[in-house]
Every structure is written in structure tokens, then in C-alpha cells.
N, C-alpha and C positions, 0 to 999 in steps of 0.2 A: 401565302403556303400553296399548293393546286393539289387538290383531293385527291385521291385514284380512284377511279370506278369503282363502282359497289362490284363486289364479289358474291358468288352463291355457294349456300353448302350443301357440295355434291359426295357422293359418296365416292372412298378411294380403290385403287385399282381393286382389294380383296372381295368389293363390294359391298362392306361394311361402313359404317358410320362413325365419323369421328365422336368417341366415348364422352366428349368434350360439351356435345351438342346437341341440340334436341333433334327431334324426325323431323322431315317435312312429308308429312302422314295425312294432310287434309286437304280431300278433292276439292275441284271449283263446287259442287252441290252441296258438300260442308260447308263453305264459304257463306254463299246465300243463303244457307237456311239459319246460319249463325246471325248474317246480319238479318234476316227476316224476321229471326223469333226472337232474337235480343231481347227487342224491348217490350214484346205483348206480355201481359202476364198480369197481376192484380192491379196494377196501374188501369188498365184498360177492364177488365172485368168486375173489376170491386170500386175504385175509387173514382172512376168517371161516373157514378152517380151522384156522390158526394160534390163533385166538382159543379156538376148542373144543378142541383140543390141550391151549393152557394153563389153560383153569380149568375145561373140562368143558363139556357142554352146558346146564348148568342156568347156571352162571358167567357162560357168553358170551349167554346169555338176558338175566338181568338186568344183564348190562353195554350191553347194547345197547337194550333195554328202557330204561332208566333215563335212558341218554343221549339215545334216541328221544322219553321224554316231555319232556327238557328240551330238545331242538332245536326241539319242535313248541309249548313257548312262548314260545320264542327266535321263531319264523314268526310266530305271532301278534301278538308285543308289533311286530315291525317290520312285518306289516301293519295296523297301526292307523296306525304313522305314516306310513308308505308311500300310503294308499290318503287320507288328510288330505293329504298334501304328496308329492304325486310326483314325486321329482329322481332325478335319474342321481346314481350315488356317493352314495346316500343316508346311509352308516353318517357320513362326514365329515361332510356338512354336518347331520346332527341331532344328534351330539355337539359338533359347534360351538355352536350355539345353544342347546341344551339344557342342556349342560352349560359346557363352558371352551373357547374359540377354541383353544386350545394341547390341549387332551385330544382337539377333532376333527384337529388336526393331525397329530398322533402315531396317531391309529386310524386317518386315510386312509393313511398313508405305511407305516402295518404291513398294510394290507390289501392294498394294491398289491404290496409286499416280497411276503405271503404269495402270491398268485395269480403271480407273475412269477415266483418260485421254482418255483413248483407246474409253470408253463412248461416250466421247464428239465429237472427232475425226470419230469415224463409225455412230454419226447424220450428222455430217456435210456431210460427204461421202453419206448419204441417200439423204440428199437434191438436191445433186450434181445429181444422180443418176434417182430422181424425173420428174427434168428438162427436162432429156432426151424427156419424153412424155410431160410435163407440163413445156416448157421453161419459160413463163412468169409468174409463180406460185411463192407464197412468202416461203421463205426460212424459216422466222419464223413457219410458218403454220405445215411444215413438220416435221420440228425439235421437236415443241410438239408432234404430232401425235404420232412419233416413241418413242420420250423418253415415253410417257403416256403409250404405248403397254407395253413395255419392264417393265416397274414400274407393270404393270398388271400382267404379266408371273409370275415376280417372287413376288409378293405378295401373290398368290394361297399358293403353296405350295412347298417343293423342287419336287415335282411329275410333277408339272405345268412345272418348268423348265429342269427338265429330259425329259418329252415329247416332248416339246418344241423343244428341241436340237436335238431328235431324227428323229425328221421329219424334221429339216433345214437340219441335215448333210445328212440325206438318201437324198434328193435334191440334193446336191452336190457333193455327192458321184457316182450318177447314172448318172449325168453330166459329169464326168471325167473319166467314166468307158466307156460313150458312144463317147466321143470325140475319146478316146485311139483306140475301134476299128473304127472309119471312120477314125482317121490319119492313121493306119496301112493300113486298106485297098486302101488310096488315095498314100501313101508311092509305091506299088504294081501297082501303076495302075489302079486299081478293081473300083476306084471313083473318079470323079471329076479330069479326065485327062489324061494324059499320067504319067507314073510313073517314080519319080523324081531321088530314089534312093540315094547315097551318094553326088549329084552335091552340094546341097548347105551347106553340113556339111565340104566341103572340098575348097569350094570358096572363092579366097583372103586369107587372112591370118586367115582362120578361121583353123581350130577349137577353136585357143587361140586367138582371135581378142583384144590388146591391151597388151598381155603378162599378169606376176603375178599381178601388178598391176591394173590393171583391174577386173581380179578372185577378187582380193582381197574386191573393191570396190562392189563388190557382195557378199560379205560375208554379210554385213549389211542387205542387204534386203532381204538377205536368213533366215536370222536368226528371223528378223521381221515377216516374213512367216510361222515360224514354233511356234512362242510363243501361245501359247494356248494348246500347249502338256502337259503341267503341271498341267492343270485343272483336272487331272483325280487324283490328290494328293489332291486339295482341296477340291474334293469330296466324299476323304476317310472316309469322319468324316460322310457323310449323307448316305452312301451304306447300304443294307439291311445286302450282303455278303462280306465285303471290302477282305476276305483272298482268296479267289477267282475270284469276279469277279477284282479285280485289278490284277493280273497277267494278266489274260485272255486279259484285256484290252491292256495291257504292252506288250505284245505279237504281237497284232497285229500293235503296231508302227511300224518295221520295213517292215510288207508288204506295208504299207502306205506311207514310206519315198521312198521305191522301184515304188510301182506302182503309185503312184499320179504324185511323182513329178520328179524324174529320170526320167522316164515312157514317163511321158506328153511332158517333157521341150526335150528331145530326139524327140519327134517326130514334135514339133513343127523347132526343130532345123534342122531335117531332109525335112519339107515342106518348109519352110521358111526363104528366104536368112538373114543373119542378120545385112546386110546394107540395107535391107526396114526400112526405117523412121518412118513406120508405127508402128512399133514394141518399138519405145522411147516414141510416147503419151500411156497417161493414158487413153484414152476417151475409154467406153465401144466399141464404133464401130472400133475401132481398137484393142481390146482386139486380141487375138492368136487365142483365141477359136472362137471370133464370125469372124473374116480373116479366116479361115479353114472349118469353118461348111456354110458360104456362098461360097465357090469354091465348098465345097461337094453337094452344090444344096439346101440346107435347104430354105426354104422360112421364112422370118420374121427373119433372125437369130440374129440381133442386138437386135433387141426388147426381145428375148427369153434369150440370153445372159445377156442383162439389167435386167430382171425378178430377174434371177437364180444370179445374180451378188447383186442384193438387200439382200434377202435371207439371204445370205452370210454376207452382211454387218447386218444385223437384228440380226444372230446369234452371231456374234462378239461383238454386242453391250448389246445381252442379257447374253454371257457365261460373259460378263466383268463387267456388274452389279453384278451376281451371284457371280464370286471369290471377288471381293472389297466388299463386302457389308458381306460374309463371313470372311475376313481378318479383318475387319474391329468388328469383335464379338468378332472374338477372340482376338484382341487386346484390346479392353474395359475387358474383359474376366480376360486376364495377366495384368488388372490393368495399361495398354500403352492405353489408349483412357478412356473419360470420361464412366462414369459405364453406364450410363441411354441406351448406344450404345447396351445394351448386351440385353434388351426388346425382347423377342418374341409374336408374336400376335397368334392367337389358332390353325394356319397351321404351328406351327414350327418357322417361318420365324423369323428374326433379323429386324424388321420392321424400327426401328428408322435409325439401322446403312443402309439400304436400303433407306429413305428417305434422308439421310448426302449426299450416293454416287449419287442418284440419281441429288440431288440439284448440285453436278460437273460438271455432264453433262449437266447444263445450258448455261458451257461456250461453247456449240454447237449454241445457238443464238446469238455469235457473227458473226457466218455468215451472219446475217441478216443484218448487218449491215459495215462489212470489208471487204466484197467480202468470197465468199465459197472458190475458192480454196488457197487463202493465208491462213486462221485460219485454215482449214486443213494440210495443211502441215506444221504448225508451232505447231498442234497439234502431228502430226505425226516424226517429230523430237524431239519432248519436251518424247517422249513416249518410241522412238527407244532404249537408252541406259538403259535405267530403267530394261527390260526385261533381259537384259542380268546380269545386275548386280544380280535380283532375282536366274537366274542360276548358278554364280557363290558360291551365299549361298545355293544351292541345292546340288552342288561338294563340299563344306567345311563340312557343315555341315553332308552329310553321309561320307568322309572319318574320321571325327572324331566319327561319331556312331560305326563303324565298329569297328574301335579301342577300344572305349568304352565298349562295347558288349562282346569282348574278355576281356579287363583290368579287368570286372565283374565275369569274370572266365562262363561265359555262350557258351553253344554248338553253332555252326555255324548251326548243324542239325536241332537246334529248331527254325530256322525261316523261314517260312512260304514262305517266298519266297527271293530269293537268288541272288544279283545282281552279271551275271558274270563281267571275268576281273577287278575284284578289286585286287589292290588301280589302277589297269591303267585308266581305266572308266572316276573315278572323277578329278584326277589327268588331266587327256588330257581334259577334258570336262573344267578345270579348266586353263588349258593353253591357250585352244583355243579362249575361251571366252574374255582373258585379254586383248589377240592378238586383236580382231574385237574391243574390247572398244578401247584401245591408237589407232587401227592405223583405225577406221571407216568415218576417217574424213579428208583424207588427201589431198581429192578437193578439202577443203579451203584454200590450199598453194598452188595451182596453176599457172602458169601464171607470178610465182616470188613476187606474192602480195598475203594477207592476206585476204579471207572473213571472216570479222567480225563476222557479223550475223550467216552465218552458223557455226561458230564454239561454237557461244555460245549458240545455240540453240541446236547441236551435244553433248557438254559435258556440259551441265547444271545439268544432272541428279549426274554426280560423287560428287561436290561439297555437292550438297544438301543430299546425301545420307553421306558423310562422316562427314556434321554438325549433322544430326540426330544422327550416331556411336556414337563420340566422344563426342557429346553435351550427351547423355545419359548415357554415360559412367565417364564422368566431374562428374555430378550433383547426380548419382546413386554409384557412387564409385565400381562399378561393377568388374569383375575378369574374365578372361578365367578359364571355368567351368575343373577341376579337370576328368579326365578320369574314376576314379573312383566314384566318386560325380555325375555323370551323371543319371540323372531321366529316365526313361523307362516308368514309369506310362501313363496308359491312363484315365486320372478323369472322373469318372462316375458319 
């Protein structure tokens, strides 16, 4: 069956948009910043120190480098599909059309759960950050305040989300660039004392402390840090010019990986010994960024970094609200969620999908009753696996997309953006995601005993995903879509 060429969602003659469709309100600068800032957050500002402490500077660089390469391939895979078929909530639609409707159902709900849980986790983290300044304040008040703020930014219009993310991302990017400049000056002794050179990088059993298993343990943290890079695909359906803005945003991914993660971790490893116990702490005062800024003589470094980390947390929560709302809207449009969730307000925002997603964020309120740190760690563990499952879905969908595209007699020359290194890219991403999923919680089996609590928290995402997939497949009797029957239309 020959598929039709993709169609675009355009205003009608009266200049009004279809009330059943999302608005294309994201400009090229929004898409670029969503791509650049999507993965810069607590994973870099806080977790990078723990990664270096666990695996040494070389092990941390290896883990972040390999995961970075994998993410680059994933984003290029997503970019090829999203530029040809720019639909919001892309993962569910692509998995539905190119693999199996049941697989699309499971991927969609998995991704919604991933970001909805992340909203709650980020709200819990925000309360911890605020207690840096106001230690006796109520967690309930801060959770409620930040939840209302995120809802408000997402209710305005897609431009409200795009503009807020633009400025959130700008703050994070400037911070990392300043950190890199200051770090380089400190390495050569121009700022903050004498030159250290490679002394910390070769100290003890560095650079690969703990060997391969230690590096493997960092892979999960690195993967969680990079989650958010795929947001450019979710936003494709609301981009003004997806065929230009998406490839531009994707090309920036390589430089972000190189500059923001690899270079930042290299500088931390050069300047702070991996044996420094402060690196193992997730407190803002012990963030590698705070330590180096204080050493460089920056007054109030801890407060400045605390404020920056707060914007990162709010940015992640804001992105989570946006991504999960759009995914829930798409699931409803495809008949895989209640129909009332397709309702849009005058600004083109899926208002009921937004409110249902926000209600899930109320999980953060548990922090007021069960202790902030415990709840935050549980929420973080619960959402970690689901991100890798979503990435698996992207790799599988792209592999099938390209095969179906060629099977239907289409020319690769007609693709607005073509992913390089196919089929190696999606196959490498699939294999590495599978390795990390299986081996992510080896620490649960340490010392001859099994930490069942850690094991359940780490792997709960797998049986939940399989239950959604196989349950839908059994009830709806779905089958894997034949390559010649894959649908490439973008419905107007």
C-alpha cells in the first residue's frame, strides 16, 4: 500500500486553527534551546561528582561518553522520523504505525508515566533546595507553589512553555560555559592557586577507579542525566517549521555532549581528587560546581549554584509537564486514553490532559509526610528505567521506519533529514539500552545479600511496561504491522 506524502497542519481560510489540533507556535530558537537545555540539570550539576567518586574521572568520562554517543544516534533516529512526520507525542505514534499498536500503547503510557513521575520528583527536589535558605519552611507550601507555577506556564500556550524553557536553558548554558572557562584557568594556575595539571587525574588507581563494574554503575546515572534530549521529537508537532528547526536542534546535540558533559566532567576530574568524599554528597554545598567556584574566590558560590540548580529543577519539571501532557493528548486522540483528554483551550493547550498530569505531580506532597529525601529517591528510582524503555522504543521504531520507507518504494533523497550510520545507529542504541536496563542495579546483589527494596524500585518499570504491552495486545488482538502497510501520513 502506497502511503501519502506527509501533510502539514495549517490555518484555515479564516486564519483560525483547527480546534482539534495543537498550534505550531514553537520558533526555531525555542527548538534549539529545548534541545540544548533538555538534558542540562541536576545530572550535571550534582550527580557528576558522585560518578567521578565511584568510577574515577576516566570511568565517568567513559560512561558519559558512551551514553552520549548512544543519545546522539537516538536523537538522529528521532530526527529522521520527526522531520518527515512532525506529530506531537511522536514516540507513541511512531511505535504504533511502524511496530505494533500494542507497542505504541505501552510506549505512550510508559513515557507519560516517566515524565509525570519526574514532575513529582523535581517538585520534591525543589523543596529540598528551598530548605537551603529556609530550613524550617513547609515542604507542602513549596511543592504547591512550584506545581501551580508549572501549570501556569503550560496553560498559557505552547509559546509560554517555549519561552520559559528558552530562558531556563540560557541560564544553565551560561553557567556551564562560565564553569568551563573558570576551570581551565584553574588547571593552569591562572585562577584559584597553583597549577594542578594531571596530578588528580592519575592519583591512586585513577583514572579508572573500581574497574569496569564501577563504570557500568555510572551508566544509569549518565542515562538519567541525558533524559530530555528526546523532547525535540515531542515538540516537533508544535514547531513552526519542523523541517528546518529539528535538524538544526539535532546538530547542536553533538556539541552539547562534547562541551557540557565531557569537558565539564574532565575539568572536575582534573581539579578535584576522586577520593574527595564531598563528591559523593548530593548536597548543593558539595556540588563540584560549588566547590570549584568557591575555590576560585566567587563569593556566595553555594547560594548562586543553589539558585541555578533551582531553575534547572523547575525547567525539568516544566518540560515534564509539557511532554507528559502532549503524550496523554495523543493517546486520547488515538483512542488509547479517555476521549475527554483531547479537549484544547483557546491557546491550543490540552487542558484536561494537563490537569490530570498535574494531579500525578501531587505525589510530591508525600514529601511533607514521609520525609523529603526518602520520597525523592523512590520517585527517582521509579522513573529511571522508563526513560531507557522509551529510548528502546525510538530505536526499534526508527529501524522499522526506514525499512518500511524503502519497502514502499520511497527514495531516501526525499527525506528532509537522514540519520547517519543507519542501521548501526539504532542497533547500537538498542543494544546499549538493553545492557544498561539489565545491568543497572548490580549493586543490589553486593556483599552476598540481595537488597530487595532497591531491586524492586529499580526494575518495577519492566513488568509494568510488559503488562501494558501484552495486555493491550491480548485484548485488542493486534499484530506487528507489515512494512508495506505502515502509514506515513500526518493527519491534519
